[in-house]
LOVEX-463183 format. One record per atom (N, C-alpha, C): x, y, z; chain; residue in one letter. Coordinates in steps of 0.2 Angstrom, whole numbers. Example, Ala and Ser with C-alpha at 12.3 -4.5 7.8 and 13.67 -1.06 7.14 Angstrom:
BEGIN
{site {66; -28; 39}; 'A'; 'A'}
{site {62; -22; 39}; 'A'; 'A'}
{site {66; -16; 39}; 'A'; 'A'}
{site {64; -11; 35}; 'A'; 'S'}
{site {68; -5; 36}; 'A'; 'S'}
{site {64; 0; 39}; 'A'; 'S'}
//
This chain:
BEGIN
{site {-146; -25; 21}; 'A'; 'M'}
{site {-143; -22; 13}; 'A'; 'M'}
{site {-142; -27; 7}; 'A'; 'M'}
{site {-140; -28; 3}; 'A'; 'R'}
{site {-139; -32; -2}; 'A'; 'R'}
{site {-136; -32; -8}; 'A'; 'R'}
{site {-130; -31; -11}; 'A'; 'R'}
{site {-125; -27; -16}; 'A'; 'R'}
{site {-126; -34; -20}; 'A'; 'R'}
{site {-125; -32; -26}; 'A'; 'K'}
{site {-124; -35; -32}; 'A'; 'K'}
{site {-117; -33; -34}; 'A'; 'K'}
{site {-115; -42; -34}; 'A'; 'L'}
{site {-108; -41; -36}; 'A'; 'L'}
{site {-106; -43; -41}; 'A'; 'L'}
{site {-101; -44; -47}; 'A'; 'P'}
{site {-102; -47; -52}; 'A'; 'P'}
{site {-98; -56; -51}; 'A'; 'P'}
{site {-99; -61; -51}; 'A'; 'T'}
{site {-97; -68; -51}; 'A'; 'T'}
{site {-96; -71; -57}; 'A'; 'T'}
{site {-93; -76; -56}; 'A'; 'K'}
{site {-91; -81; -64}; 'A'; 'K'}
{site {-98; -83; -67}; 'A'; 'K'}
{site {-101; -85; -64}; 'A'; 'G'}
{site {-107; -88; -64}; 'A'; 'G'}
{site {-113; -85; -66}; 'A'; 'G'}
{site {-115; -80; -61}; 'A'; 'N'}
{site {-121; -75; -62}; 'A'; 'N'}
{site {-120; -68; -60}; 'A'; 'N'}
{site {-119; -65; -67}; 'A'; 'R'}
{site {-117; -60; -65}; 'A'; 'R'}
{site {-121; -54; -60}; 'A'; 'R'}
{site {-128; -56; -61}; 'A'; 'N'}
{site {-133; -52; -58}; 'A'; 'N'}
{site {-136; -56; -48}; 'A'; 'N'}
{site {-129; -58; -47}; 'A'; 'Q'}
{site {-130; -62; -39}; 'A'; 'Q'}
{site {-131; -57; -35}; 'A'; 'Q'}
{site {-138; -58; -31}; 'A'; 'S'}
{site {-135; -53; -25}; 'A'; 'S'}
{site {-132; -57; -18}; 'A'; 'S'}
{site {-128; -52; -14}; 'A'; 'V'}
{site {-123; -54; -12}; 'A'; 'V'}
{site {-125; -51; -5}; 'A'; 'V'}
{site {-126; -55; 1}; 'A'; 'P'}
{site {-126; -51; 7}; 'A'; 'P'}
{site {-123; -47; 10}; 'A'; 'P'}
{site {-122; -39; 12}; 'A'; 'R'}
{site {-118; -36; 14}; 'A'; 'R'}
{site {-113; -39; 19}; 'A'; 'R'}
{site {-114; -44; 23}; 'A'; 'S'}
{site {-110; -48; 28}; 'A'; 'S'}
{site {-107; -51; 23}; 'A'; 'S'}
{site {-106; -54; 17}; 'A'; 'H'}
{site {-103; -56; 15}; 'A'; 'H'}
{site {-98; -54; 10}; 'A'; 'H'}
{site {-96; -48; 11}; 'A'; 'I'}
{site {-92; -43; 7}; 'A'; 'I'}
{site {-86; -43; 10}; 'A'; 'I'}
{site {-81; -45; 9}; 'A'; 'K'}
{site {-72; -43; 9}; 'A'; 'K'}
{site {-73; -37; 8}; 'A'; 'K'}
{site {-70; -32; 15}; 'A'; 'S'}
{site {-66; -25; 13}; 'A'; 'S'}
{site {-60; -24; 13}; 'A'; 'S'}
{site {-57; -20; 12}; 'A'; 'K'}
{site {-50; -17; 14}; 'A'; 'K'}
{site {-49; -11; 12}; 'A'; 'K'}
{site {-43; -7; 15}; 'A'; 'L'}
{site {-41; -2; 14}; 'A'; 'L'}
{site {-38; 0; 6}; 'A'; 'L'}
{site {-36; 3; 2}; 'A'; 'C'}
{site {-34; 3; -2}; 'A'; 'C'}
{site {-32; 9; -6}; 'A'; 'C'}
{site {-25; 12; -7}; 'A'; 'Y'}
{site {-24; 19; -10}; 'A'; 'Y'}
{site {-25; 19; -19}; 'A'; 'Y'}
{site {-25; 13; -21}; 'A'; 'N'}
{site {-27; 11; -30}; 'A'; 'N'}
{site {-32; 9; -30}; 'A'; 'N'}
{site {-37; 11; -33}; 'A'; 'K'}
{site {-44; 8; -32}; 'A'; 'K'}
{site {-45; 6; -38}; 'A'; 'K'}
{site {-42; 8; -43}; 'A'; 'S'}
{site {-41; 2; -49}; 'A'; 'S'}
{site {-37; -5; -49}; 'A'; 'S'}
{site {-32; -6; -45}; 'A'; 'I'}
{site {-29; -12; -40}; 'A'; 'I'}
{site {-33; -17; -36}; 'A'; 'I'}
{site {-36; -11; -32}; 'A'; 'C'}
{site {-41; -16; -27}; 'A'; 'C'}
{site {-47; -18; -32}; 'A'; 'C'}
{site {-49; -15; -35}; 'A'; 'A'}
{site {-56; -17; -38}; 'A'; 'A'}
{site {-55; -25; -46}; 'A'; 'A'}
{site {-47; -24; -46}; 'A'; 'A'}
{site {-44; -29; -48}; 'A'; 'A'}
{site {-43; -35; -45}; 'A'; 'A'}
{site {-43; -35; -39}; 'A'; 'S'}
{site {-43; -41; -35}; 'A'; 'S'}
{site {-47; -44; -34}; 'A'; 'S'}
{site {-57; -40; -36}; 'A'; 'G'}
{site {-60; -47; -36}; 'A'; 'G'}
{site {-65; -49; -29}; 'A'; 'G'}
{site {-69; -44; -31}; 'A'; 'G'}
{site {-74; -45; -25}; 'A'; 'G'}
{site {-74; -41; -19}; 'A'; 'G'}
{site {-68; -37; -19}; 'A'; 'W'}
{site {-66; -33; -14}; 'A'; 'W'}
{site {-71; -27; -15}; 'A'; 'W'}
{site {-75; -25; -9}; 'A'; 'E'}
{site {-76; -17; -9}; 'A'; 'E'}
{site {-72; -12; -7}; 'A'; 'E'}
{site {-70; -6; -9}; 'A'; 'V'}
{site {-64; -2; -9}; 'A'; 'V'}
{site {-68; 4; -4}; 'A'; 'V'}
{site {-63; 4; 1}; 'A'; 'L'}
{site {-65; 7; 7}; 'A'; 'L'}
{site {-61; 13; 7}; 'A'; 'L'}
{site {-62; 21; 6}; 'A'; 'P'}
{site {-61; 25; 8}; 'A'; 'P'}
{site {-54; 27; 13}; 'A'; 'P'}
{site {-49; 30; 13}; 'A'; 'I'}
{site {-43; 31; 18}; 'A'; 'I'}
{site {-45; 39; 19}; 'A'; 'I'}
{site {-46; 39; 26}; 'A'; 'S'}
{site {-48; 46; 26}; 'A'; 'S'}
{site {-40; 49; 25}; 'A'; 'S'}
{site {-39; 56; 26}; 'A'; 'K'}
{site {-35; 61; 25}; 'A'; 'K'}
{site {-28; 61; 31}; 'A'; 'K'}
{site {-32; 59; 38}; 'A'; 'Q'}
{site {-28; 57; 43}; 'A'; 'Q'}
{site {-23; 51; 43}; 'A'; 'Q'}
{site {-28; 47; 42}; 'A'; 'E'}
{site {-24; 40; 43}; 'A'; 'E'}
{site {-17; 43; 36}; 'A'; 'E'}
{site {-20; 44; 30}; 'A'; 'K'}
{site {-15; 46; 23}; 'A'; 'K'}
{site {-8; 48; 27}; 'A'; 'K'}
{site {-10; 53; 32}; 'A'; 'R'}
{site {-4; 55; 36}; 'A'; 'R'}
{site {0; 53; 38}; 'A'; 'R'}
{site {-5; 46; 42}; 'A'; 'Y'}
{site {1; 42; 47}; 'A'; 'Y'}
{site {3; 38; 43}; 'A'; 'Y'}
{site {0; 36; 37}; 'A'; 'H'}
{site {5; 31; 34}; 'A'; 'H'}
{site {11; 34; 30}; 'A'; 'H'}
{site {10; 41; 28}; 'A'; 'L'}
{site {16; 45; 25}; 'A'; 'L'}
{site {22; 47; 32}; 'A'; 'L'}
{site {20; 47; 36}; 'A'; 'A'}
{site {25; 48; 40}; 'A'; 'A'}
{site {28; 42; 42}; 'A'; 'A'}
{site {26; 37; 42}; 'A'; 'G'}
{site {29; 30; 45}; 'A'; 'G'}
{site {32; 29; 38}; 'A'; 'G'}
{site {32; 29; 33}; 'A'; 'W'}
{site {36; 27; 28}; 'A'; 'W'}
{site {42; 35; 27}; 'A'; 'W'}
{site {40; 39; 29}; 'A'; 'L'}
{site {47; 43; 28}; 'A'; 'L'}
{site {51; 43; 36}; 'A'; 'L'}
{site {49; 41; 39}; 'A'; 'L'}
{site {52; 35; 43}; 'A'; 'L'}
{site {58; 30; 41}; 'A'; 'L'}
{site {54; 25; 38}; 'A'; 'F'}
{site {56; 22; 36}; 'A'; 'F'}
{site {63; 24; 32}; 'A'; 'F'}
{site {62; 27; 27}; 'A'; 'L'}
{site {64; 33; 21}; 'A'; 'L'}
{site {72; 35; 26}; 'A'; 'L'}
{site {70; 39; 32}; 'A'; 'A'}
{site {77; 39; 36}; 'A'; 'A'}
{site {80; 36; 35}; 'A'; 'A'}
{site {78; 29; 39}; 'A'; 'C'}
{site {80; 23; 43}; 'A'; 'C'}
{site {85; 22; 36}; 'A'; 'C'}
{site {82; 20; 31}; 'A'; 'A'}
{site {89; 18; 24}; 'A'; 'A'}
{site {91; 23; 23}; 'A'; 'A'}
{site {91; 28; 25}; 'A'; 'I'}
{site {98; 34; 23}; 'A'; 'I'}
{site {102; 30; 28}; 'A'; 'I'}
{site {101; 31; 34}; 'A'; 'F'}
{site {107; 29; 41}; 'A'; 'F'}
{site {110; 23; 39}; 'A'; 'F'}
{site {105; 18; 37}; 'A'; 'F'}
{site {109; 12; 35}; 'A'; 'F'}
{site {113; 14; 28}; 'A'; 'F'}
{site {113; 16; 23}; 'A'; 'I'}
{site {116; 18; 18}; 'A'; 'I'}
{site {124; 19; 22}; 'A'; 'I'}
{site {121; 27; 27}; 'A'; 'A'}
{site {129; 29; 30}; 'A'; 'A'}
{site {132; 24; 33}; 'A'; 'A'}
{site {128; 18; 36}; 'A'; 'Q'}
{site {133; 16; 42}; 'A'; 'Q'}
{site {137; 10; 39}; 'A'; 'Q'}
{site {134; 8; 32}; 'A'; 'S'}
{site {135; 3; 29}; 'A'; 'S'}
{site {143; 5; 23}; 'A'; 'S'}
{site {142; 11; 22}; 'A'; 'L'}
{site {149; 17; 21}; 'A'; 'L'}
{site {153; 16; 24}; 'A'; 'L'}
{site {152; 20; 28}; 'A'; 'T'}
{site {157; 21; 34}; 'A'; 'T'}
{site {161; 15; 35}; 'A'; 'T'}
{site {158; 7; 35}; 'A'; 'D'}
{site {161; 2; 37}; 'A'; 'D'}
{site {163; -4; 33}; 'A'; 'D'}
{site {163; 0; 27}; 'A'; 'N'}
{site {164; -3; 20}; 'A'; 'N'}
{site {161; -10; 20}; 'A'; 'N'}
{site {155; -11; 22}; 'A'; 'N'}
{site {151; -15; 22}; 'A'; 'N'}
{site {144; -16; 15}; 'A'; 'N'}
{site {147; -21; 9}; 'A'; 'M'}
{site {144; -20; 4}; 'A'; 'M'}
{site {139; -23; 4}; 'A'; 'M'}
{site {139; -29; 8}; 'A'; 'L'}
{site {132; -33; 8}; 'A'; 'L'}
{site {125; -28; 12}; 'A'; 'L'}
{site {128; -23; 17}; 'A'; 'G'}
{site {126; -22; 21}; 'A'; 'G'}
{site {122; -15; 15}; 'A'; 'G'}
{site {127; -12; 12}; 'A'; 'L'}
{site {125; -7; 8}; 'A'; 'L'}
{site {119; -9; 1}; 'A'; 'L'}
{site {120; -14; 1}; 'A'; 'S'}
{site {117; -17; -7}; 'A'; 'S'}
{site {109; -18; 0}; 'A'; 'S'}
{site {109; -22; 4}; 'A'; 'G'}
{site {104; -21; 8}; 'A'; 'G'}
{site {98; -16; 8}; 'A'; 'G'}
{site {104; -11; 11}; 'A'; 'S'}
{site {100; -5; 13}; 'A'; 'S'}
{site {97; 0; 7}; 'A'; 'S'}
{site {103; -2; 1}; 'A'; 'I'}
{site {99; 2; -4}; 'A'; 'I'}
{site {93; -3; -8}; 'A'; 'I'}
{site {91; -10; -8}; 'A'; 'I'}
{site {85; -12; -8}; 'A'; 'I'}
{site {79; -8; -4}; 'A'; 'I'}
{site {80; -9; 1}; 'A'; 'F'}
{site {76; -8; 5}; 'A'; 'F'}
{site {74; -1; 6}; 'A'; 'F'}
{site {80; 5; 3}; 'A'; 'L'}
{site {77; 11; 2}; 'A'; 'L'}
{site {72; 12; -4}; 'A'; 'L'}
{site {75; 6; -10}; 'A'; 'A'}
{site {69; 6; -16}; 'A'; 'A'}
{site {64; 4; -14}; 'A'; 'A'}
{site {63; -1; -10}; 'A'; 'G'}
{site {56; -5; -6}; 'A'; 'G'}
{site {51; 1; -6}; 'A'; 'G'}
{site {55; 6; 0}; 'A'; 'C'}
{site {53; 12; 4}; 'A'; 'C'}
{site {49; 16; -2}; 'A'; 'C'}
{site {51; 19; -7}; 'A'; 'I'}
{site {50; 22; -11}; 'A'; 'I'}
{site {45; 18; -16}; 'A'; 'I'}
{site {45; 11; -16}; 'A'; 'A'}
{site {38; 8; -20}; 'A'; 'A'}
{site {32; 9; -16}; 'A'; 'A'}
{site {34; 7; -11}; 'A'; 'F'}
{site {28; 10; -6}; 'A'; 'F'}
{site {25; 18; -6}; 'A'; 'F'}
{site {30; 22; -7}; 'A'; 'L'}
{site {26; 27; -6}; 'A'; 'L'}
{site {24; 30; -12}; 'A'; 'L'}
{site {25; 26; -19}; 'A'; 'I'}
{site {23; 30; -26}; 'A'; 'I'}
{site {15; 30; -23}; 'A'; 'I'}
{site {11; 25; -24}; 'A'; 'P'}
{site {4; 25; -23}; 'A'; 'P'}
{site {0; 30; -19}; 'A'; 'P'}
{site {6; 31; -13}; 'A'; 'L'}
{site {-1; 34; -8}; 'A'; 'L'}
{site {1; 39; -10}; 'A'; 'L'}
{site {7; 43; -12}; 'A'; 'L'}
{site {6; 51; -15}; 'A'; 'L'}
{site {3; 52; -23}; 'A'; 'L'}
{site {2; 48; -24}; 'A'; 'G'}
{site {1; 48; -32}; 'A'; 'G'}
{site {-8; 48; -30}; 'A'; 'G'}
{site {-10; 46; -27}; 'A'; 'N'}
{site {-18; 48; -25}; 'A'; 'N'}
{site {-19; 51; -18}; 'A'; 'N'}
{site {-14; 58; -16}; 'A'; 'W'}
{site {-16; 59; -11}; 'A'; 'W'}
{site {-21; 66; -11}; 'A'; 'W'}
{site {-23; 67; -17}; 'A'; 'R'}
{site {-29; 72; -17}; 'A'; 'R'}
{site {-36; 67; -16}; 'A'; 'R'}
{site {-34; 63; -17}; 'A'; 'Q'}
{site {-41; 58; -15}; 'A'; 'Q'}
{site {-45; 56; -9}; 'A'; 'Q'}
//
């Protein structure tokens, strides 16, 4: 099976399916902008596993913050808050496209 992918030189060039890169993606517009990537749908079960993993990371971040507060460790507290913000940033696209 051959698929047509837009390229810089020839927009109608036919590319064998074996040469198409594929990856899992939460946000189709971001993955489509990466150029030449075929966007594969993620199953609901796999999304649940991803969500469970990120919720566990959030719980760890909260415990890290609590531990840093009890020890008066400002460096640990700063790192824990940044870690919490990173976890939330990864959860936003997952939850934003949950029903797809």
